[in-house]
C-alpha positions, 0 to 999 in steps of 0.5 A, spaced: 466 665 275 469 668 281 469 676 281 477 677 281 477 673 274 471 677 271 475 683 273 481 680 270 478 679 264 476 687 264 483 688 265 485 684 259 480 687 255 476 681 253 469 681 250 468 675 255 468 680 261 461 683 259 458 676 258 461 673 265 458 679 268 451 679 265 451 672 267 453 673 274 450 680 276 445 681 270 439 679 275 442 683 281 443 690 276 436 689 273 433 689 280 436 695 282 434 699 275 427 696 276 426 698 283 428 705 281 425 706 273 419 701 274 419 700 267 422 694 263 425 697 257 429 703 262 431 697 266 434 693 261 438 700 258 440 701 265 443 694 265 446 695 258 449 702 260 452 699 266 456 694 262 459 699 258 460 704 264 464 698 267 468 697 261 470 704 260 472 705 268 475 698 269 482 699 266 483 705 271 479 702 277 480 695 280 473 695 284 474 692 291 467 689 291 464 688 284 457 687 286 457 694 289 461 697 284 456 694 279 450 696 283 452 703 284 453 704 277 446 701 275 443 705 281 446 712 278 444 710 271 437 709 273 436 715 278 438 719 272 434 716 267 428 716 272 429 724 273 430 725 265 423 721 264 419 724 270 422 732 270 415 734 268 411 729 272 412 728 279 409 723 284 407 716 284 413 713 284 417 709 289 423 714 288 419 720 290 416 717 295 423 714 298 426 721 298 420 724 301 420 720 307 428 722 308 426 729 307 425 730 315 432 727 316 436 730 311 438 737 311 435 741 305 441 746 305 446 740 302 448 742 295 453 740 290 458 746 292 459 743 299 463 737 297 466 737 304 460 737 307 457 732 303 463 727 304 462 728 312 454 727 311 456 721 307 461 718 312 455 720 317 450 716 314 455 710 313 457 710 320 449 710 322 448 704 317 454 700 320 451 701 327 444 698 325 443 691 326 443 686 320 436 686 319 435 694 320 441 695 315 437 690 310 431 694 311 434 701 310 439 700 304 433 696 301 428 702 301 433 708 301 439 705 297 435 700 292 429 704 293 425 698 293 417 698 295 415 697 302 411 691 300 417 688 297 421 689 303 416 686 308 415 680 303 423 679 302 424 679 310 417 676 312 414 682 315 408 685 314 407 692 311 405 695 317 412 692 321 416 694 315 413 701 315 414 702 323 421 700 322 423 705 317 419 710 321 423 709 327 430 708 323 428 715 320 427 718 327 434 715 329 438 717 323 435 724 324 437 724 332 444 721 329 445 727 324 443 732 330 449 729 334 454 729 329 452 737 328 450 735 320 442 737 321 
């Protein structure tokens, strides 16, 4: 079923909307949640919560891109679940590792009270990602948006782990320079 038809089912408040969404995007959303939570049960709960959240958001919003809309919801739910479960125990997970890798590029002073600065920062990162080649975009978003392990990224793109790590290092350095040029770092 086409995305617009699925969105229309949500707007009509049809129960079929969730079934169609699950069929078309269930694996996609589960993969996002799994990459963050690294736990089947948590990933499954995040996906189910995604359908519930989409059901509640859809009448007020008509998403331009359904996969991005659902993926964003899943990602945020999974990160929240991960933080809740791992508040006391730090380290070892891909989430912590990926965020640590980016810590040299992202200013520590960025906080929620600075919403204007956050929007500028998000815009700058979006512009940076758009300036990358397609392969670099895939590597960057897989690691730092979907929090995929380096080995998985390399396998998917037929790169060695060493090449993937080198590419990520170069991308982080370029991001740091880009943010400095934009006056955000």
